[in-house]
C-alpha positions in Angstrom: 307.2 -15.7 34.1 310.3 -16.7 35.8 309.8 -16.1 39.3 310.6 -17.3 43.2 309.8 -17.7 46.9 311.5 -18.7 49.8 310.7 -20.7 52.8 312.2 -21.3 56.1 313.3 -20.1 59.4 317.0 -18.9 60.9 317.1 -21.9 63.2 314.8 -24.3 61.3 315.3 -27.6 59.9 316.4 -26.1 56.4 315.6 -23.0 53.8 313.9 -23.8 50.3 313.7 -21.9 47.3 311.0 -22.7 44.9 311.9 -21.3 41.6 308.9 -21.9 38.9 309.0 -20.8 35.0 312.4 -21.7 34.9 313.4 -23.1 30.9 313.9 -26.7 30.5 317.7 -28.1 29.2 319.9 -25.8 30.9 322.6 -28.5 32.7 322.7 -27.1 36.1 326.7 -26.9 38.2 325.8 -27.3 42.2 329.3 -26.6 42.8 328.8 -23.0 40.9 326.2 -22.3 43.2 327.8 -23.9 46.5 331.0 -21.4 45.6 328.2 -18.5 45.9 327.1 -19.5 48.8 330.3 -19.9 50.2 330.9 -16.3 49.2 328.0 -15.3 51.6 329.5 -17.0 54.6 332.4 -15.0 53.9 334.2 -11.5 54.4 335.5 -10.5 57.4 333.5 -9.5 60.3 331.0 -12.0 60.3 329.9 -13.5 63.5 330.1 -17.7 65.1 327.3 -18.6 63.0 329.1 -19.0 59.9 331.9 -21.4 61.6 328.7 -23.7 62.4 327.2 -23.5 58.6 328.8 -25.0 55.3 326.1 -24.5 53.0 325.3 -26.1 49.9 322.5 -26.9 47.9 320.2 -29.4 47.1 317.9 -30.1 44.6 314.7 -32.1 45.4 312.8 -31.5 42.4 313.2 -30.2 38.5 316.3 -32.1 37.6 317.1 -34.7 35.3 320.5 -36.3 35.0 321.4 -32.7 35.6 319.4 -30.9 33.7 316.3 -28.5 33.8 312.9 -30.1 33.5 310.7 -26.9 33.0 309.5 -27.9 36.0 309.3 -26.3 39.3 312.9 -26.5 41.0 313.1 -26.4 44.9 316.3 -25.9 46.1 317.3 -26.5 49.9 320.2 -25.6 51.7 320.3 -27.3 55.4 320.7 -25.2 58.7 323.3 -27.2 60.5 322.3 -24.7 63.8 318.7 -26.1 63.6 317.3 -25.5 66.8 314.4 -23.8 66.8 312.2 -25.6 69.0 314.6 -25.4 71.8 314.5 -21.9 71.6 313.0 -19.3 74.1 311.1 -15.6 73.2 312.5 -12.3 73.3 310.6 -9.8 75.4 312.9 -7.3 74.6 313.1 -6.2 70.5 315.9 -4.4 69.3 315.9 -1.2 67.3 316.1 -1.0 63.8 314.6 -5.2 63.5 311.8 -6.7 63.0 310.9 -7.6 66.4 308.4 -4.8 67.8 306.6 -4.3 64.3 306.2 -7.6 63.6 305.6 -9.3 66.9 302.8 -6.1 67.2 301.4 -7.1 63.5 301.1 -10.9 63.9 299.6 -10.3 67.8 302.5 -12.6 69.0 305.7 -13.2 70.4 309.2 -11.6 68.9 310.7 -14.9 68.0 307.7 -15.9 65.7 309.0 -12.7 63.7 313.0 -12.4 63.8 313.1 -16.5 63.0 311.8 -15.1 59.4 313.2 -11.9 59.3 316.8 -12.7 60.2 319.1 -12.5 56.8 319.8 -16.1 57.2 316.9 -16.1 54.7 319.1 -14.4 52.2 320.9 -18.4 51.8 317.7 -19.4 49.5 318.2 -16.3 47.6 321.6 -16.4 46.7 321.2 -20.1 46.1 317.9 -19.2 42.9 320.5 -16.4 41.7 323.1 -19.0 41.4 321.0 -21.0 39.3 319.4 -17.9 37.4 323.5 -16.6 36.4 324.3 -20.3 34.6 321.4 -19.4 32.6 322.5 -15.5 31.8 326.0 -17.1 31.2 324.8 -19.0 28.3 323.9 -15.6 26.7 327.4 -14.5 27.7 326.0 -12.0 30.3 328.3 -11.6 33.3 327.4 -10.3 37.0 329.4 -9.1 39.4 329.4 -7.3 42.9 332.0 -5.5 44.9 331.8 -4.0 48.4 332.6 0.5 47.5 332.1 1.5 51.0 332.7 0.0 54.3 331.9 2.0 57.8 332.3 5.5 56.3 335.3 4.3 54.4 335.3 5.3 50.7 336.9 2.8 48.7 335.4 3.0 45.0 335.0 1.0 41.8 338.1 0.4 39.6 338.5 0.4 35.8 338.8 -2.8 34.1 336.9 -6.3 32.8 334.2 -8.3 34.9 337.4 -11.3 35.1 339.9 -8.8 36.1 337.6 -6.9 38.7 336.6 -10.2 39.9 340.1 -11.6 40.4 340.8 -8.3 42.5 337.7 -8.9 44.6 338.5 -12.1 45.5 341.8 -11.1 46.9 339.9 -8.7 49.5 338.9 -10.0 52.8 336.4 -7.4 52.6 335.1 -7.8 48.8 336.6 -4.5 47.5 338.1 -3.8 44.3 340.8 -2.4 46.9 342.8 -5.1 48.4 346.0 -3.2 49.6 343.7 -1.1 51.5 342.1 -4.2 53.7 343.9 -3.6 56.8 342.7 -0.1 57.3 339.3 -1.5 57.0 339.6 -4.9 59.1 341.2 -2.5 61.9 338.3 -0.5 62.0 335.9 -3.6 61.9 337.7 -5.1 65.3 337.6 -1.6 67.0 334.2 -1.4 66.6 333.2 -5.0 67.3 335.4 -4.5 70.5 332.8 -1.2 71.2 330.1 -3.1 71.0 328.9 -1.8 67.7 328.3 -2.6 64.3 329.0 -1.1 60.2 326.9 -0.7 57.4 328.4 0.3 54.0 327.8 0.6 49.8 327.5 -2.0 47.5 327.8 -2.0 43.9 326.8 -4.7 41.2 327.5 -4.8 37.3 326.0 -7.0 35.0 327.7 -6.7 31.5 326.7 -8.6 28.2 322.8 -7.3 27.9 321.2 -6.8 24.8 319.4 -3.6 24.5 315.4 -4.4 25.2 314.8 -6.1 28.5 312.1 -4.6 30.5 309.6 -2.3 29.2 308.4 1.3 29.5 304.9 0.4 28.8 303.4 -0.6 32.4 305.0 1.1 35.7 304.8 -2.3 37.5 307.2 -4.0 34.8 309.9 -1.5 34.0 313.2 -3.3 34.9 314.8 -0.4 36.8 311.6 -0.8 39.2 311.6 -4.4 39.4 315.7 -4.3 40.3 314.7 -1.7 43.1 312.1 -3.9 44.4 314.2 -6.9 44.5 317.4 -5.0 46.0 315.5 -3.2 48.6 313.7 -6.4 49.7 317.1 -7.5 51.3 317.3 -7.6 54.7 318.7 -3.8 55.9 319.1 -2.3 52.5 318.2 1.2 53.1 318.6 3.2 49.9 319.3 2.1 45.9 320.3 3.8 42.9 321.2 3.4 39.5 324.0 4.4 37.2 324.9 7.9 38.5 321.7 7.6 41.0 320.9 10.4 43.5 324.0 12.5 42.2 321.6 13.4 38.9 319.9 15.4 41.1 322.4 17.6 41.7 323.8 18.1 38.0 322.6 19.6 34.6 320.9 17.9 31.9 324.2 18.0 29.4 326.1 16.5 32.6 324.0 13.8 33.3 322.7 12.0 30.1 324.6 9.7 28.0 325.3 10.9 24.0 324.4 8.3 21.6 327.0 7.5 18.5 327.1 4.9 16.0 329.6 2.3 15.5 329.1 -0.1 12.5 331.7 -2.4 12.9 329.8 -3.3 16.5 326.7 -3.7 14.8 326.5 -7.4 15.6 327.8 -7.2 19.1 324.9 -6.6 21.9 325.1 -3.1 21.9 323.9 -3.4 17.7 326.4 -1.0 17.4 325.1 2.3 19.6 327.8 3.8 21.7 328.3 5.7 24.8 331.0 7.4 26.1 329.9 7.5 29.1 327.0 5.3 31.4 325.5 7.5 33.6 321.9 5.6 33.3 323.4 2.6 34.3 322.6 0.6 31.0 318.9 1.4 31.5 316.9 4.1 30.3 312.6 4.5 30.7 313.1 0.9 32.0 314.5 -0.9 29.3 318.3 -1.9 28.8 320.1 0.2 26.6 323.3 -2.3 25.8 325.6 -0.3 28.1 326.7 -2.0 31.7 324.1 -2.4 34.4 325.2 -0.9 37.1 323.5 -0.7 40.5 324.2 -0.3 43.9 322.8 -0.4 47.6 323.4 1.0 51.2 323.4 -1.8 54.0 322.5 0.0 57.5 324.6 -1.6 60.2 323.5 -4.9 61.7 320.8 -4.1 64.2 321.7 -6.8 66.8 324.5 -4.8 69.4 326.8 -6.3 71.7 326.4 -3.2 73.1 322.5 -2.6 73.2 320.5 0.4 72.9 317.4 1.4 75.1 314.2 -0.5 74.8 311.0 -2.1 76.9 310.0 -5.6 78.2 306.6 -6.4 76.2 305.4 -8.1 79.1 306.1 -5.2 81.9 306.3 -2.2 79.6 309.6 -1.7 81.4 312.3 0.3 80.2 314.9 -2.3 79.6 318.0 -2.7 77.5 317.3 -4.6 74.1 318.3 -8.3 73.7 321.1 -9.7 72.2 321.1 -12.5 69.7 324.5 -13.6 68.4 325.3 -11.6 65.2 327.7 -10.1 62.9 329.7 -6.7 63.3 330.2 -6.7 59.5 328.1 -8.2 56.9 328.8 -5.8 54.1 331.1 -7.9 52.3 327.9 -11.0 52.6 325.6 -8.3 51.1 327.6 -7.6 48.4 327.0 -11.4 47.3 323.3 -11.6 48.1 322.8 -8.2 46.0 324.7 -9.5 43.0 322.8 -12.4 43.4 319.0 -11.2 43.7 320.1 -8.8 40.8 321.1 -11.9 38.4 317.8 -13.5 38.7 315.5 -10.2 38.2 318.2 -9.9 34.9 317.4 -14.0 34.3 313.8 -13.1 34.5 313.9 -10.5 32.3 315.9 -12.3 29.6 312.9 -15.1 29.6 310.3 -12.4 29.6 311.5 -11.2 26.7 312.6 -14.2 24.9 310.6 -16.9 26.1 311.2 -19.3 28.6 309.9 -23.5 27.6 313.3 -24.1 26.6 317.0 -22.7 26.7 317.3 -24.3 22.9 313.8 -21.5 22.1 315.3 -18.8 23.9 318.8 -19.1 22.1 316.9 -18.9 18.7 314.6 -16.1 19.5 317.8 -14.5 20.7 319.5 -14.7 17.3 316.6 -13.7 15.6 316.2 -10.6 17.6 319.5 -9.9 17.3 319.3 -10.1 13.6 316.2 -7.9 12.9 317.5 -5.3 15.7 320.9 -5.3 13.4 319.0 -5.0 10.1 316.6 -2.2 10.8 
């Protein structure tokens, strides 16, 4: 079982990810992981913290001569803005944050909660995802994500191959597939920031090259769509997840929703094993199992809960009405969210790949992938 945990506080010395069950024999490119960490720090609307941090990954265990050993990997991202011991507690909880429920739950202060609840923790998740996507690339599986809506401005997707779409996204200041509309959206972000408010949006992730058969229908907690939903929903500020056509399926007839099946003999040796679909409304998953089509998943991110023009709150000590506290924050982090979702999806898919093809070594996984493909194509 491939899995990971994270540790660390927003203003503590460092963030770490402990990855267990990763196969031996993968040559790790730390520059690729650093590139994902730096993309996470970017996107129009980010706050001052990103001018302080320069996120890079260091491996503290699990590597020898640049290759994974099969033992647990410890990934570390240093916090340059480490000042936890000098920070005071917060007495006025921010609506929408973990401040109030966390403080009550732990019978303590707000600082002890917000430091761990902070989205700064996602740097560790992006590092773990950056490692996992290198395993996926060995098997020809590619992952990319982008912004489809920001602050109510619908940007949408676009047709094209993932490399083409990635190039378009990288030209955009907000990580959308429509860089020609950047001016419209950045102007909105600037205006809302001056008003002391924040913006949310919707991001989309696509995974291509997946074989039929990752995940399972046999138990509710092992269904891949459920595991993906949990991984994505567990990212800070995410309030909704959909796969494929998602919520729109509830508004249509079955004949407009389900993807017809065709067979193309000349594609028999590919990931789809010749089973073709003219549509992909299912988003690449049926009954918790990949069906050979691209996996498409979207997430709705609420606006950041720390407002420069704060909402009403109370003072926890006096219980009297006061405005909520303000901690340095972003106006909009939807672009960064697309990077985070992209990488948590990559890790979840990699875990499903290890479940299907074994996780002791990359070499053994490749042999099992080949055998499975031959057996499935011969049926």
